[in-house]
C-alpha positions, 0 to 999 in steps of 0.5 A: 500500499502506498499513500502520499502523506503522513495524514493519509499514512495515519488515516490508512493505519487506523482503518488498516489492521494488517500493515506489518511495517512502515517504510517513511522519509523525512521529507514528506508533504504535510508533516515531516517523517519525524513528526509522523514516526512520533505520532504512529509511536503515540497511536501504534505503539507496536507497529514497526517503522524505518526511515529510508531516507536521503536527508543529511541532517542526522540530529533530525532523527537522532532519536530513532537511531541508526537500526531504523534508518536506511540511507539512500543510496541503499549499500549491500543488503542494508535495506533487507537487513533493516526491514528484518530487524524492524519486523523482528522487533518485539516479537512482531510477525510478518504478514507481507504488507508494507506501507511505503510513503512516497513523495 
């Protein structure tokens, strides 16, 4: 599933219980990815997410930690490794659906 903004992602997540992982970017319409991540953590605390971003200012994503940040361009198996780690976090069982947020 794909949505075009942070607000649309929150709407989708409130309706769709089968989402396993959210992939988001820092730069998005309506709200930045960090704001969306904070709201997701509040409303959906067990839902794993990762940032896939080319954003350079690491201090803006500092509270997320490197384990949830995949920098573009991807290096080797970094995408697969970090997505798998996010899915395994807290014993989350993958059901095969991923929500990428696009610009």
